[in-house]
mmCIF file of the N, C-alpha and C atoms, coordinates in Angstrom:
data_MODEL
# 
_entry.id   MODEL 
# 
loop_
_atom_site.group_PDB 
_atom_site.id 
_atom_site.type_symbol 
_atom_site.label_atom_id 
_atom_site.label_alt_id 
_atom_site.label_comp_id 
_atom_site.label_asym_id 
_atom_site.label_entity_id 
_atom_site.label_seq_id 
_atom_site.pdbx_PDB_ins_code 
_atom_site.Cartn_x 
_atom_site.Cartn_y 
_atom_site.Cartn_z 
_atom_site.occupancy 
_atom_site.B_iso_or_equiv 
_atom_site.pdbx_formal_charge 
_atom_site.auth_seq_id 
_atom_site.auth_comp_id 
_atom_site.auth_asym_id 
_atom_site.auth_atom_id 
_atom_site.pdbx_PDB_model_num 
ATOM 1   N N  . MET A 1 1  ? 0.850   -1.140 0.011  1.00 0.00 ? 1  MET A N  1 
ATOM 2   C CA . MET A 1 1  ? 0.025   0.000  0.034  1.00 0.00 ? 1  MET A CA 1 
ATOM 3   C C  . MET A 1 1  ? 0.884   1.136  0.074  1.00 0.00 ? 1  MET A C  1 
ATOM 4   N N  . ASP A 1 2  ? 0.503   2.148  -0.875 1.00 0.00 ? 2  ASP A N  1 
ATOM 5   C CA . ASP A 1 2  ? 1.268   3.456  -0.876 1.00 0.00 ? 2  ASP A CA 1 
ATOM 6   C C  . ASP A 1 2  ? 1.067   4.343  0.215  1.00 0.00 ? 2  ASP A C  1 
ATOM 7   N N  . ALA A 1 3  ? 1.903   5.258  0.513  1.00 0.00 ? 3  ALA A N  1 
ATOM 8   C CA . ALA A 1 3  ? 1.717   6.265  1.631  1.00 0.00 ? 3  ALA A CA 1 
ATOM 9   C C  . ALA A 1 3  ? 0.588   7.103  1.169  1.00 0.00 ? 3  ALA A C  1 
ATOM 10  N N  . PRO A 1 4  ? -0.204  7.609  2.212  1.00 0.00 ? 4  PRO A N  1 
ATOM 11  C CA . PRO A 1 4  ? -1.359  8.524  1.723  1.00 0.00 ? 4  PRO A CA 1 
ATOM 12  C C  . PRO A 1 4  ? -0.678  9.931  1.258  1.00 0.00 ? 4  PRO A C  1 
ATOM 13  N N  . LYS A 1 5  ? -1.442  10.612 0.553  1.00 0.00 ? 5  LYS A N  1 
ATOM 14  C CA . LYS A 1 5  ? -0.930  11.964 0.051  1.00 0.00 ? 5  LYS A CA 1 
ATOM 15  C C  . LYS A 1 5  ? -0.916  13.051 1.093  1.00 0.00 ? 5  LYS A C  1 
ATOM 16  N N  . ILE A 1 6  ? -1.845  13.086 1.949  1.00 0.00 ? 6  ILE A N  1 
ATOM 17  C CA . ILE A 1 6  ? -1.817  13.971 3.179  1.00 0.00 ? 6  ILE A CA 1 
ATOM 18  C C  . ILE A 1 6  ? -2.178  13.219 4.461  1.00 0.00 ? 6  ILE A C  1 
ATOM 19  N N  . SER A 1 7  ? -1.820  13.884 5.579  1.00 0.00 ? 7  SER A N  1 
ATOM 20  C CA . SER A 1 7  ? -2.229  13.521 6.846  1.00 0.00 ? 7  SER A CA 1 
ATOM 21  C C  . SER A 1 7  ? -3.147  14.598 7.624  1.00 0.00 ? 7  SER A C  1 
ATOM 22  N N  . VAL A 1 8  ? -4.262  14.181 8.136  1.00 0.00 ? 8  VAL A N  1 
ATOM 23  C CA . VAL A 1 8  ? -5.099  15.067 8.905  1.00 0.00 ? 8  VAL A CA 1 
ATOM 24  C C  . VAL A 1 8  ? -4.928  14.707 10.262 1.00 0.00 ? 8  VAL A C  1 
ATOM 25  N N  . VAL A 1 9  ? -4.755  15.698 11.114 1.00 0.00 ? 9  VAL A N  1 
ATOM 26  C CA . VAL A 1 9  ? -4.422  15.407 12.557 1.00 0.00 ? 9  VAL A CA 1 
ATOM 27  C C  . VAL A 1 9  ? -5.588  16.180 13.305 1.00 0.00 ? 9  VAL A C  1 
ATOM 28  N N  . MET A 1 10 ? -6.124  15.514 14.306 1.00 0.00 ? 10 MET A N  1 
ATOM 29  C CA . MET A 1 10 ? -7.098  16.127 15.111 1.00 0.00 ? 10 MET A CA 1 
ATOM 30  C C  . MET A 1 10 ? -6.940  15.793 16.540 1.00 0.00 ? 10 MET A C  1 
ATOM 31  N N  . PRO A 1 11 ? -6.598  16.649 17.424 1.00 0.00 ? 11 PRO A N  1 
ATOM 32  C CA . PRO A 1 11 ? -6.573  16.407 18.856 1.00 0.00 ? 11 PRO A CA 1 
ATOM 33  C C  . PRO A 1 11 ? -8.027  16.337 19.402 1.00 0.00 ? 11 PRO A C  1 
ATOM 34  N N  . VAL A 1 12 ? -8.257  15.467 20.433 1.00 0.00 ? 12 VAL A N  1 
ATOM 35  C CA . VAL A 1 12 ? -9.570  15.481 20.995 1.00 0.00 ? 12 VAL A CA 1 
ATOM 36  C C  . VAL A 1 12 ? -9.500  15.417 22.576 1.00 0.00 ? 12 VAL A C  1 
ATOM 37  N N  . LEU A 1 13 ? -10.408 16.255 23.123 1.00 0.00 ? 13 LEU A N  1 
ATOM 38  C CA . LEU A 1 13 ? -10.354 16.236 24.652 1.00 0.00 ? 13 LEU A CA 1 
ATOM 39  C C  . LEU A 1 13 ? -11.826 16.489 25.007 1.00 0.00 ? 13 LEU A C  1 
ATOM 40  N N  . ASN A 1 14 ? -12.515 15.524 25.575 1.00 0.00 ? 14 ASN A N  1 
ATOM 41  C CA . ASN A 1 14 ? -13.980 15.729 26.075 1.00 0.00 ? 14 ASN A CA 1 
ATOM 42  C C  . ASN A 1 14 ? -14.819 16.543 25.101 1.00 0.00 ? 14 ASN A C  1 
ATOM 43  N N  . SER A 1 15 ? -15.018 16.073 24.010 1.00 0.00 ? 15 SER A N  1 
ATOM 44  C CA . SER A 1 15 ? -15.855 16.755 23.031 1.00 0.00 ? 15 SER A CA 1 
ATOM 45  C C  . SER A 1 15 ? -16.861 15.754 22.359 1.00 0.00 ? 15 SER A C  1 
ATOM 46  N N  . GLU A 1 16 ? -17.394 14.831 23.212 1.00 0.00 ? 16 GLU A N  1 
ATOM 47  C CA . GLU A 1 16 ? -18.321 13.883 22.572 1.00 0.00 ? 16 GLU A CA 1 
ATOM 48  C C  . GLU A 1 16 ? -19.605 14.375 21.969 1.00 0.00 ? 16 GLU A C  1 
ATOM 49  N N  . ALA A 1 17 ? -19.964 15.618 22.415 1.00 0.00 ? 17 ALA A N  1 
ATOM 50  C CA . ALA A 1 17 ? -21.074 16.223 21.730 1.00 0.00 ? 17 ALA A CA 1 
ATOM 51  C C  . ALA A 1 17 ? -20.996 16.601 20.313 1.00 0.00 ? 17 ALA A C  1 
ATOM 52  N N  . TYR A 1 18 ? -19.749 16.858 19.957 1.00 0.00 ? 18 TYR A N  1 
ATOM 53  C CA . TYR A 1 18 ? -19.403 17.385 18.527 1.00 0.00 ? 18 TYR A CA 1 
ATOM 54  C C  . TYR A 1 18 ? -18.567 16.257 17.799 1.00 0.00 ? 18 TYR A C  1 
ATOM 55  N N  . LEU A 1 19 ? -18.037 15.280 18.417 1.00 0.00 ? 19 LEU A N  1 
ATOM 56  C CA . LEU A 1 19 ? -17.119 14.512 17.908 1.00 0.00 ? 19 LEU A CA 1 
ATOM 57  C C  . LEU A 1 19 ? -17.524 13.689 16.625 1.00 0.00 ? 19 LEU A C  1 
ATOM 58  N N  . ALA A 1 20 ? -18.643 13.004 16.739 1.00 0.00 ? 20 ALA A N  1 
ATOM 59  C CA . ALA A 1 20 ? -19.105 12.351 15.469 1.00 0.00 ? 20 ALA A CA 1 
ATOM 60  C C  . ALA A 1 20 ? -19.189 13.195 14.190 1.00 0.00 ? 20 ALA A C  1 
ATOM 61  N N  . ASP A 1 21 ? -19.728 14.531 14.418 1.00 0.00 ? 21 ASP A N  1 
ATOM 62  C CA . ASP A 1 21 ? -19.890 15.399 13.342 1.00 0.00 ? 21 ASP A CA 1 
ATOM 63  C C  . ASP A 1 21 ? -18.477 15.889 12.726 1.00 0.00 ? 21 ASP A C  1 
ATOM 64  N N  . ALA A 1 22 ? -17.560 16.064 13.708 1.00 0.00 ? 22 ALA A N  1 
ATOM 65  C CA . ALA A 1 22 ? -16.216 16.444 13.245 1.00 0.00 ? 22 ALA A CA 1 
ATOM 66  C C  . ALA A 1 22 ? -15.480 15.246 12.418 1.00 0.00 ? 22 ALA A C  1 
ATOM 67  N N  . ILE A 1 23 ? -15.644 14.193 12.967 1.00 0.00 ? 23 ILE A N  1 
ATOM 68  C CA . ILE A 1 23 ? -15.045 12.917 12.327 1.00 0.00 ? 23 ILE A CA 1 
ATOM 69  C C  . ILE A 1 23 ? -15.708 12.700 10.931 1.00 0.00 ? 23 ILE A C  1 
ATOM 70  N N  . ASP A 1 24 ? -17.050 12.667 10.857 1.00 0.00 ? 24 ASP A N  1 
ATOM 71  C CA . ASP A 1 24 ? -17.685 12.602 9.685  1.00 0.00 ? 24 ASP A CA 1 
ATOM 72  C C  . ASP A 1 24 ? -17.355 13.580 8.635  1.00 0.00 ? 24 ASP A C  1 
ATOM 73  N N  . SER A 1 25 ? -17.260 14.854 9.145  1.00 0.00 ? 25 SER A N  1 
ATOM 74  C CA . SER A 1 25 ? -16.805 15.918 8.120  1.00 0.00 ? 25 SER A CA 1 
ATOM 75  C C  . SER A 1 25 ? -15.588 15.617 7.445  1.00 0.00 ? 25 SER A C  1 
ATOM 76  N N  . ILE A 1 26 ? -14.624 15.032 8.121  1.00 0.00 ? 26 ILE A N  1 
ATOM 77  C CA . ILE A 1 26 ? -13.287 14.698 7.600  1.00 0.00 ? 26 ILE A CA 1 
ATOM 78  C C  . ILE A 1 26 ? -13.361 13.454 6.676  1.00 0.00 ? 26 ILE A C  1 
ATOM 79  N N  . LEU A 1 27 ? -14.120 12.483 7.091  1.00 0.00 ? 27 LEU A N  1 
ATOM 80  C CA . LEU A 1 27 ? -14.208 11.152 6.370  1.00 0.00 ? 27 LEU A CA 1 
ATOM 81  C C  . LEU A 1 27 ? -14.986 11.431 5.065  1.00 0.00 ? 27 LEU A C  1 
ATOM 82  N N  . ASN A 1 28 ? -15.903 12.357 5.049  1.00 0.00 ? 28 ASN A N  1 
ATOM 83  C CA . ASN A 1 28 ? -16.824 12.468 3.854  1.00 0.00 ? 28 ASN A CA 1 
ATOM 84  C C  . ASN A 1 28 ? -16.280 13.489 2.749  1.00 0.00 ? 28 ASN A C  1 
ATOM 85  N N  . GLN A 1 29 ? -15.010 13.822 2.875  1.00 0.00 ? 29 GLN A N  1 
ATOM 86  C CA . GLN A 1 29 ? -14.493 14.665 1.852  1.00 0.00 ? 29 GLN A CA 1 
ATOM 87  C C  . GLN A 1 29 ? -14.508 13.919 0.609  1.00 0.00 ? 29 GLN A C  1 
ATOM 88  N N  . THR A 1 30 ? -14.391 14.685 -0.561 1.00 0.00 ? 30 THR A N  1 
ATOM 89  C CA . THR A 1 30 ? -14.404 14.020 -1.971 1.00 0.00 ? 30 THR A CA 1 
ATOM 90  C C  . THR A 1 30 ? -12.982 13.544 -2.115 1.00 0.00 ? 30 THR A C  1 
ATOM 91  N N  . PHE A 1 31 ? -11.893 14.133 -1.498 1.00 0.00 ? 31 PHE A N  1 
ATOM 92  C CA . PHE A 1 31 ? -10.558 13.635 -1.689 1.00 0.00 ? 31 PHE A CA 1 
ATOM 93  C C  . PHE A 1 31 ? -10.318 12.641 -0.512 1.00 0.00 ? 31 PHE A C  1 
ATOM 94  N N  . SER A 1 32 ? -9.968  11.533 -0.953 1.00 0.00 ? 32 SER A N  1 
ATOM 95  C CA . SER A 1 32 ? -9.869  10.280 -0.002 1.00 0.00 ? 32 SER A CA 1 
ATOM 96  C C  . SER A 1 32 ? -8.577  9.799  0.384  1.00 0.00 ? 32 SER A C  1 
ATOM 97  N N  . ASP A 1 33 ? -7.532  10.125 -0.300 1.00 0.00 ? 33 ASP A N  1 
ATOM 98  C CA . ASP A 1 33 ? -6.152  9.656  -0.155 1.00 0.00 ? 33 ASP A CA 1 
ATOM 99  C C  . ASP A 1 33 ? -5.491  10.320 1.060  1.00 0.00 ? 33 ASP A C  1 
ATOM 100 N N  . PHE A 1 34 ? -5.983  10.031 2.279  1.00 0.00 ? 34 PHE A N  1 
ATOM 101 C CA . PHE A 1 34 ? -5.396  10.651 3.318  1.00 0.00 ? 34 PHE A CA 1 
ATOM 102 C C  . PHE A 1 34 ? -5.277  9.709  4.526  1.00 0.00 ? 34 PHE A C  1 
ATOM 103 N N  . GLU A 1 35 ? -4.443  9.905  5.584  1.00 0.00 ? 35 GLU A N  1 
ATOM 104 C CA . GLU A 1 35 ? -4.543  9.220  6.732  1.00 0.00 ? 35 GLU A CA 1 
ATOM 105 C C  . GLU A 1 35 ? -5.172  10.289 7.748  1.00 0.00 ? 35 GLU A C  1 
ATOM 106 N N  . PHE A 1 36 ? -5.789  9.685  8.691  1.00 0.00 ? 36 PHE A N  1 
ATOM 107 C CA . PHE A 1 36 ? -6.620  10.625 9.729  1.00 0.00 ? 36 PHE A CA 1 
ATOM 108 C C  . PHE A 1 36 ? -6.025  10.079 11.098 1.00 0.00 ? 36 PHE A C  1 
ATOM 109 N N  . ILE A 1 37 ? -5.127  11.042 11.737 1.00 0.00 ? 37 ILE A N  1 
ATOM 110 C CA . ILE A 1 37 ? -4.645  10.688 12.929 1.00 0.00 ? 37 ILE A CA 1 
ATOM 111 C C  . ILE A 1 37 ? -5.358  11.418 14.045 1.00 0.00 ? 37 ILE A C  1 
ATOM 112 N N  . ILE A 1 38 ? -6.083  10.576 14.806 1.00 0.00 ? 38 ILE A N  1 
ATOM 113 C CA . ILE A 1 38 ? -6.696  11.370 15.941 1.00 0.00 ? 38 ILE A CA 1 
ATOM 114 C C  . ILE A 1 38 ? -6.094  11.278 17.266 1.00 0.00 ? 38 ILE A C  1 
ATOM 115 N N  . ILE A 1 39 ? -5.756  12.075 17.889 1.00 0.00 ? 39 ILE A N  1 
ATOM 116 C CA . ILE A 1 39 ? -4.927  12.126 19.233 1.00 0.00 ? 39 ILE A CA 1 
ATOM 117 C C  . ILE A 1 39 ? -5.922  12.312 20.330 1.00 0.00 ? 39 ILE A C  1 
ATOM 118 N N  . SER A 1 40 ? -6.193  11.254 21.116 1.00 0.00 ? 40 SER A N  1 
ATOM 119 C CA . SER A 1 40 ? -6.902  11.350 22.246 1.00 0.00 ? 40 SER A CA 1 
ATOM 120 C C  . SER A 1 40 ? -6.119  11.696 23.351 1.00 0.00 ? 40 SER A C  1 
ATOM 121 N N  . GLU A 1 41 ? -6.316  12.846 24.006 1.00 0.00 ? 41 GLU A N  1 
ATOM 122 C CA . GLU A 1 41 ? -5.515  13.562 24.987 1.00 0.00 ? 41 GLU A CA 1 
ATOM 123 C C  . GLU A 1 41 ? -5.813  12.812 26.284 1.00 0.00 ? 41 GLU A C  1 
ATOM 124 N N  . PHE A 1 42 ? -4.769  12.823 27.103 1.00 0.00 ? 42 PHE A N  1 
ATOM 125 C CA . PHE A 1 42 ? -4.953  12.185 28.497 1.00 0.00 ? 42 PHE A CA 1 
ATOM 126 C C  . PHE A 1 42 ? -5.947  12.744 29.239 1.00 0.00 ? 42 PHE A C  1 
ATOM 127 N N  . GLY A 1 43 ? -6.887  12.077 29.897 1.00 0.00 ? 43 GLY A N  1 
ATOM 128 C CA . GLY A 1 43 ? -8.009  12.639 30.757 1.00 0.00 ? 43 GLY A CA 1 
ATOM 129 C C  . GLY A 1 43 ? -9.141  12.674 29.858 1.00 0.00 ? 43 GLY A C  1 
ATOM 130 N N  . ASN A 1 44 ? -9.221  12.133 28.683 1.00 0.00 ? 44 ASN A N  1 
ATOM 131 C CA . ASN A 1 44 ? -10.506 12.312 27.861 1.00 0.00 ? 44 ASN A CA 1 
ATOM 132 C C  . ASN A 1 44 ? -11.478 11.486 28.322 1.00 0.00 ? 44 ASN A C  1 
ATOM 133 N N  . SER A 1 45 ? -12.759 11.866 28.120 1.00 0.00 ? 45 SER A N  1 
ATOM 134 C CA . SER A 1 45 ? -13.912 11.131 28.842 1.00 0.00 ? 45 SER A CA 1 
ATOM 135 C C  . SER A 1 45 ? -14.236 9.784  28.088 1.00 0.00 ? 45 SER A C  1 
ATOM 136 N N  . ALA A 1 46 ? -14.580 8.936  28.997 1.00 0.00 ? 46 ALA A N  1 
ATOM 137 C CA . ALA A 1 46 ? -14.878 7.505  28.359 1.00 0.00 ? 46 ALA A CA 1 
ATOM 138 C C  . ALA A 1 46 ? -15.812 7.561  27.224 1.00 0.00 ? 46 ALA A C  1 
ATOM 139 N N  . ALA A 1 47 ? -16.789 8.440  27.214 1.00 0.00 ? 47 ALA A N  1 
ATOM 140 C CA . ALA A 1 47 ? -17.631 8.482  26.076 1.00 0.00 ? 47 ALA A CA 1 
ATOM 141 C C  . ALA A 1 47 ? -16.898 8.900  24.821 1.00 0.00 ? 47 ALA A C  1 
ATOM 142 N N  . SER A 1 48 ? -16.049 9.961  24.809 1.00 0.00 ? 48 SER A N  1 
ATOM 143 C CA . SER A 1 48 ? -15.181 10.353 23.639 1.00 0.00 ? 48 SER A CA 1 
ATOM 144 C C  . SER A 1 48 ? -14.272 9.147  23.213 1.00 0.00 ? 48 SER A C  1 
ATOM 145 N N  . VAL A 1 49 ? -13.635 8.467  24.182 1.00 0.00 ? 49 VAL A N  1 
ATOM 146 C CA . VAL A 1 49 ? -12.803 7.352  23.792 1.00 0.00 ? 49 VAL A CA 1 
ATOM 147 C C  . VAL A 1 49 ? -13.595 6.328  23.031 1.00 0.00 ? 49 VAL A C  1 
ATOM 148 N N  . GLU A 1 50 ? -14.746 5.860  23.557 1.00 0.00 ? 50 GLU A N  1 
ATOM 149 C CA . GLU A 1 50 ? -15.608 4.949  22.874 1.00 0.00 ? 50 GLU A CA 1 
ATOM 150 C C  . GLU A 1 50 ? -15.938 5.355  21.450 1.00 0.00 ? 50 GLU A C  1 
ATOM 151 N N  . ILE A 1 51 ? -16.332 6.705  21.295 1.00 0.00 ? 51 ILE A N  1 
ATOM 152 C CA . ILE A 1 51 ? -16.780 7.069  19.895 1.00 0.00 ? 51 ILE A CA 1 
ATOM 153 C C  . ILE A 1 51 ? -15.396 6.955  19.003 1.00 0.00 ? 51 ILE A C  1 
ATOM 154 N N  . LEU A 1 52 ? -14.317 7.327  19.463 1.00 0.00 ? 52 LEU A N  1 
ATOM 155 C CA . LEU A 1 52 ? -13.026 7.230  18.722 1.00 0.00 ? 52 LEU A CA 1 
ATOM 156 C C  . LEU A 1 52 ? -12.720 5.837  18.372 1.00 0.00 ? 52 LEU A C  1 
ATOM 157 N N  . LYS A 1 53 ? -12.848 4.870  19.189 1.00 0.00 ? 53 LYS A N  1 
ATOM 158 C CA . LYS A 1 53 ? -12.514 3.468  19.063 1.00 0.00 ? 53 LYS A CA 1 
ATOM 159 C C  . LYS A 1 53 ? -13.592 2.990  17.982 1.00 0.00 ? 53 LYS A C  1 
ATOM 160 N N  . ALA A 1 54 ? -14.840 3.308  18.027 1.00 0.00 ? 54 ALA A N  1 
ATOM 161 C CA . ALA A 1 54 ? -15.843 2.789  17.110 1.00 0.00 ? 54 ALA A CA 1 
ATOM 162 C C  . ALA A 1 54 ? -15.519 3.230  15.734 1.00 0.00 ? 54 ALA A C  1 
ATOM 163 N N  . TYR A 1 55 ? -15.163 4.474  15.546 1.00 0.00 ? 55 TYR A N  1 
ATOM 164 C CA . TYR A 1 55 ? -14.752 5.098  14.160 1.00 0.00 ? 55 TYR A CA 1 
ATOM 165 C C  . TYR A 1 55 ? -13.488 4.430  13.695 1.00 0.00 ? 55 TYR A C  1 
ATOM 166 N N  . ALA A 1 56 ? -12.563 4.244  14.531 1.00 0.00 ? 56 ALA A N  1 
ATOM 167 C CA . ALA A 1 56 ? -11.154 3.523  14.157 1.00 0.00 ? 56 ALA A CA 1 
ATOM 168 C C  . ALA A 1 56 ? -11.483 2.211  13.710 1.00 0.00 ? 56 ALA A C  1 
ATOM 169 N N  . ALA A 1 57 ? -12.380 1.461  14.305 1.00 0.00 ? 57 ALA A N  1 
ATOM 170 C CA . ALA A 1 57 ? -12.759 0.068  13.900 1.00 0.00 ? 57 ALA A CA 1 
ATOM 171 C C  . ALA A 1 57 ? -13.342 -0.015 12.523 1.00 0.00 ? 57 ALA A C  1 
ATOM 172 N N  . LYS A 1 58 ? -14.119 1.115  12.134 1.00 0.00 ? 58 LYS A N  1 
ATOM 173 C CA . LYS A 1 58 ? -14.816 1.098  10.944 1.00 0.00 ? 58 LYS A CA 1 
ATOM 174 C C  . LYS A 1 58 ? -14.124 1.564  9.717  1.00 0.00 ? 58 LYS A C  1 
ATOM 175 N N  . ASP A 1 59 ? -12.923 2.515  9.846  1.00 0.00 ? 59 ASP A N  1 
ATOM 176 C CA . ASP A 1 59 ? -12.311 3.085  8.686  1.00 0.00 ? 59 ASP A CA 1 
ATOM 177 C C  . ASP A 1 59 ? -10.741 2.816  8.978  1.00 0.00 ? 59 ASP A C  1 
ATOM 178 N N  . GLU A 1 60 ? -10.158 2.348  8.039  1.00 0.00 ? 60 GLU A N  1 
ATOM 179 C CA . GLU A 1 60 ? -8.675  1.988  8.106  1.00 0.00 ? 60 GLU A CA 1 
ATOM 180 C C  . GLU A 1 60 ? -7.946  3.221  7.824  1.00 0.00 ? 60 GLU A C  1 
ATOM 181 N N  . ARG A 1 61 ? -8.459  4.283  7.370  1.00 0.00 ? 61 ARG A N  1 
ATOM 182 C CA . ARG A 1 61 ? -7.744  5.481  7.304  1.00 0.00 ? 61 ARG A CA 1 
ATOM 183 C C  . ARG A 1 61 ? -7.440  6.177  8.698  1.00 0.00 ? 61 ARG A C  1 
ATOM 184 N N  . ILE A 1 62 ? -8.262  5.752  9.747  1.00 0.00 ? 62 ILE A N  1 
ATOM 185 C CA . ILE A 1 62 ? -7.949  6.448  10.961 1.00 0.00 ? 62 ILE A CA 1 
ATOM 186 C C  . ILE A 1 62 ? -6.858  5.768  11.783 1.00 0.00 ? 62 ILE A C  1 
ATOM 187 N N  . ARG A 1 63 ? -6.090  6.448  12.418 1.00 0.00 ? 63 ARG A N  1 
ATOM 188 C CA . ARG A 1 63 ? -4.973  6.016  13.250 1.00 0.00 ? 63 ARG A CA 1 
ATOM 189 C C  . ARG A 1 63 ? -5.234  6.657  14.627 1.00 0.00 ? 63 ARG A C  1 
ATOM 190 N N  . LEU A 1 64 ? -5.687  5.978  15.549 1.00 0.00 ? 64 LEU A N  1 
ATOM 191 C CA . LEU A 1 64 ? -5.839  6.528  16.873 1.00 0.00 ? 64 LEU A CA 1 
ATOM 192 C C  . LEU A 1 64 ? -4.819  6.305  17.820 1.00 0.00 ? 64 LEU A C  1 
ATOM 193 N N  . VAL A 1 65 ? -4.383  7.583  18.360 1.00 0.00 ? 65 VAL A N  1 
ATOM 194 C CA . VAL A 1 65 ? -3.151  7.703  19.201 1.00 0.00 ? 65 VAL A CA 1 
ATOM 195 C C  . VAL A 1 65 ? -3.616  8.168  20.509 1.00 0.00 ? 65 VAL A C  1 
ATOM 196 N N  . GLN A 1 66 ? -3.486  7.385  21.629 1.00 0.00 ? 66 GLN A N  1 
ATOM 197 C CA . GLN A 1 66 ? -3.907  7.842  22.890 1.00 0.00 ? 66 GLN A CA 1 
ATOM 198 C C  . GLN A 1 66 ? -2.550  8.255  23.682 1.00 0.00 ? 66 GLN A C  1 
ATOM 199 N N  . ASN A 1 67 ? -2.761  9.632  23.894 1.00 0.00 ? 67 ASN A N  1 
ATOM 200 C CA . ASN A 1 67 ? -1.735  10.401 24.560 1.00 0.00 ? 67 ASN A CA 1 
ATOM 201 C C  . ASN A 1 67 ? -1.661  10.028 25.953 1.00 0.00 ? 67 ASN A C  1 
ATOM 202 N N  . GLU A 1 68 ? -0.612  9.625  26.472 1.00 0.00 ? 68 GLU A N  1 
ATOM 203 C CA . GLU A 1 68 ? -0.487  9.301  27.955 1.00 0.00 ? 68 GLU A CA 1 
ATOM 204 C C  . GLU A 1 68 ? 0.095   10.649 28.679 1.00 0.00 ? 68 GLU A C  1 
ATOM 205 N N  . ASN A 1 69 ? -0.343  10.604 29.981 1.00 0.00 ? 69 ASN A N  1 
ATOM 206 C CA . ASN A 1 69 ? 0.321   11.788 30.742 1.00 0.00 ? 69 ASN A CA 1 
ATOM 207 C C  . ASN A 1 69 ? 1.697   11.564 31.178 1.00 0.00 ? 69 ASN A C  1 
ATOM 208 N N  . LYS A 1 70 ? 2.658   12.312 30.811 1.00 0.00 ? 70 LYS A N  1 
ATOM 209 C CA . LYS A 1 70 ? 4.020   11.943 31.118 1.00 0.00 ? 70 LYS A CA 1 
ATOM 210 C C  . LYS A 1 70 ? 4.569   13.153 31.807 1.00 0.00 ? 70 LYS A C  1 
# 
C-alpha cells in the first residue's frame, strides 16, 4: 500500500457532543487519499474514547493515538 498523500491530525479532549460530526466531516471529503490521525488526549472522557474506538474500527484511514500523561 502506498503512503497517503496527506495527513489530517485532530486532537480530542472531552468533546463527545461534537465528535461524530467532526469525524464525519473529515471522512466524507471528496478527496480520500489521506490518513486521519486522531490524538486522544490524556484525561479524555470515556464517552469520547468509545466514539473514537468505534470510528477507528470502521475506517482503516483512522489511526488512533492515545496520549499518555507523562
